[in-house]
C-alpha angles and dihedrals in degrees: 000000000000126000091245092055093047090052091048093050092047093049093048092047090051090051090053092050094046098049096036092048094052093049093046093050094050091043100232115174090244133064114217088186099123102053089107092049091053092044090052091055091047093051090053096041113149091040097077099177094043090045090053094047094046093045092047092050091048091049097046091044090053095051091049091052091044091062085090091075102013114039092181098065102079089062089063095060091118089059089052091053090048091053091048092051095048093046093048090052094045094049092048088058099043110025096126093050094045091047103042114009116106110266090233094053121112092236093054096044091044093053095046095045094040096049092039094053092044091051090047093053093050091046091052094050094047095043102045098073091047092050092048105040098038102033107018090246094298114111100155095251127124091258090074087088090058091051090051090050094052092047089051090055090058104268123139116245097260092048090047092051092047093047089048090052093047089050100045105025100064091050092045096047093045090052091046093049091049091052091047092049092049090052089047092052090050093052113100114249091233091060092047090052090052091052092047093046090049093050091053094057 
């Protein structure tokens, strides 16, 4: 693994920890803890397998480090890998649009919203059983209020956790992807080329 790729993974993991930690501590009903993972995949777009591996490592590394303030996160590593895989695939299909298309264009908005919602649905399906069977649906995040609401309306715990995920995750992942794409667009092309060249060695 090249020095450039190690630096990229470390920076993206740090971004995950910083944003995710702030959101967790103030108990917002979103997560914002995978922006770095998505950014990692974007910066390596066009190298789908390498983008997936690097993004997955950045994501898993960040959840391991985040155990300091959120002991629940490491148990959701499969969700992290799922997000890395979907983002790597999405960016390999739409790099030009995400990088250069006007942010108000239909193609840009469609890609961000479409991939964000899809990632959110997969995340919800993968995460719900973990949240329920390991933690009784309570993971200390702001979405606990949503779970309580769905239980109050007569849903069983697993259904409540899944409905919570399907409510919050698509919004969260769309917002995270948008933030990652904006950071990607602000990254100089010369730096992107260095990361991509380093990942190919």
